[in-house]
N, C-alpha and C positions, 0 to 999 in steps of 0.2 A: 435567573431569567436571562435569556440571550438578548443582547442589544438589538433593537428592531432596525437599526441602521446598518447592520451587517449584510453583506451581499449573500452569504451562504446562511440563510435562516430557514425557518420552517416552511416558508412560501416558495423557496427556490426550487425550480426544476429546470432541466436542460435535456435536450435531445442530442444524441451523438450517433454517428454511423460507424460501425466497425468495418474492418478490412474486408469482411465477407459480405458486406451490404446489409446486415441486420441492424434494425433500429433499436436503440437502447435509451431508456429514460433514466436520468440521474436525479436523485433527490436525497434529502436527509433521512436517516433511519428513524422509524417511529415505533412506539411501544407495541402497536398492533402488528408489527412485522415478525412476530415470533415464529409463526408457521412457515414463513419464507426462509428463516434461518434453518429450521429443522429440515425442510425440503432441500435447501441449498447444500447443507452438509452431506446429505445422502448422495448428491451428485458430484462430490469431490472424490478424486481417486485417493488411494492410500498415500501415495507420494505427496499429493497436494495437501492432504490433512497433516502429514508429518511436518512439512515445511511451514505450515501456518501455526500449528500448535506445539511442535517439537515432540509430539507423541502420536500414536495411532488412535486418534479419537474416533469413537463410533456413535456417540450421542451427546446431546446437550441437556443438562439438568435444568430444572425450573429456575434455580438461582442463576445459572449461566445465561439463560435466555433473558432474564431480567437485566443482568449486567450488560448484555450485548445490545439491548433495544431501549432500555429506559435511561436515557442520557440527559445530562444537563446542558450539553451543547457548548460548554466552555472548558471544563476540566476533561471531559470525555465527549468526544465528537465523532460522528460517523456518517458517512454518506453511502448510499447503495445504488446498485444498477439493476434495473428491471426490464424484462421483455415480455411480450405477449406470445404464448405458445399457439400452435395451430388451432386450438379450440377456443382461443380468446382469453384464456386464464392468465393472470399475471404470475410470473415466477422470478425469484431473485437469481441473478447471475454473477454478482460481485459485490464486495463491500470494502471500504477503506476507512480506517479510523485512526485517531491519535488519542493518547492518554498522557496528560501532563505528568511529569515527574516531580520530585521535591522542589527543584528549581522550576518555577512556573514558565520560564522562557524555553524550557527543554521538554520535548514530548517524545514518546515512543510511538512510531507509526506501525501499522499492520495492514496488510491487504490480502484478500482472498478472491480468486476468480474461479468459477467452475471450469472444469477441464474443457468443456465444449466451446468456451469462449477464450481460452488461453491462446496467445500468439496472434491475436487479432486487434490488439491495440487497446483493449478495455483497461488493462492494468495501468497503462500510461494515462488514459483519461481520468481514472479515479485518483491516481496519485498526484497528478498535477493540480487537480482541484482541491485535494487534501492539503497540499502545500499552500495554496491560496487561502483556504479557510483557516489554516493554522496561523498564517502570517497576519491576517486581519484580527486575530484574537491574541496577538502579542507573542506568539511562539517564534523563536529565532533559530532553533536547532532541532533536528530530528536525530534521535539516538536509537539505532536499530541493532538488535542482536541477530546475527546471520549464521546459518549453518555453513560450515566450511565447504560443503559440497553443493551449495546453492549456485549452480553454474552461471546464471545471469549476473549475479553479483561478482563472482570471481572474474568473469570476463571484463567487467568494468574496472577492476582494480589495476589494470594496466594503465589507466589514464587518471590516476589520483592527482588531485591538485592541492594547493595550499589551504583550501577551506574545508578539507576533509581530514579527520584524524581516525586512526584505527588502533585497536588494541585487542589482546586476547583475554577472554574470560572463560576459564576452564576450556571447553572444547568449542566455544563459540567465538566468532569475530564480532567485536563491537565497533560500529561505525558511527561517528559523529559527523553530521553534515549541516553546515550553515544553510538555511533556506534561501533560495534566490528571491530577488525582488520580483514579485509576480503581480501583474496588473489585475485589479479587482473590478474592472469595468466590463463585466460579462465576458471576458476573454482570458480566463486564468491559464489557458494553454499556451499563452505567449510568454513563456519563461525564456531567459537568455539561453540560446542554443549551446553556448560554450561552457555553461556552468556544469560542474560535475554532477549536481543533483539532477539537472535536466537529462544528462546522459544516462544516469541511473534509471530514471523513469522511462526513458526511451527504450532502454534494454529490457526492462521489466514488461513494458507494454507490448513490444514487438516479439518478445521471446528470443533471447540470445541463443539460438540453436547451434550455431557454428562455433562451438568452443571445445569440442571433444579433443581436437588435436593439440590444444594449448593447456588443457586442464592440468596435466602433470607438471608442466613448467610453472604454472601459476601457483600450484600448491607448494612447490619448492621455494618460490619467491616469498610466499606467506610465512613459511617456516623460518627462512633466513631472517625475515623482518622481525618475527617474534623473538628469535634468539638475540638479534641485535639490540632490541629494546629492553631485554631483560638484564 
């Protein structure tokens, strides 16, 4: 059972406004959200599905839907983003989750935003609150496996700091990031602007689109760093 003193509990909701003016409701994922996940997957492009699942996923099994929605809120935590369509129906537009690893202070984060809401700040909203929720549950580090051609992450690698460690695992880049100290007084978005994790979330939320000119150079730097560490 989740501690009732937590800020991000089953009663938490928050309204945010995206860059295009649309109003979004944030809340924890619930068991009854399974249909929202099915509908949300259908609105992800092939590229977005691959970046999220590392495969071209076309459907979710009954077991996968249980895993994604029936959560304990401590070991496996997720929050979702909802909007009303023109007909007044609720639809899911994004989700962010973490799953604790063997070390309970380390968790693997994941985020997915439907293509229609990408580049409008929703990813940043979700991830900053995910950091705050993880922090109040005793998680100190996020460990993410990143595809080497995930351009927003590659753009950020130019500004690595001492609280970030990277290594290669097969064809993936593993990034360990110490979570920032995030205020839990209803303002989880006030993370330190200089912290590398805040810069990561800002890039993901805004969509780092101006990276094509530097992509080849960044890949070369990654390869050199991989060889230097071997």
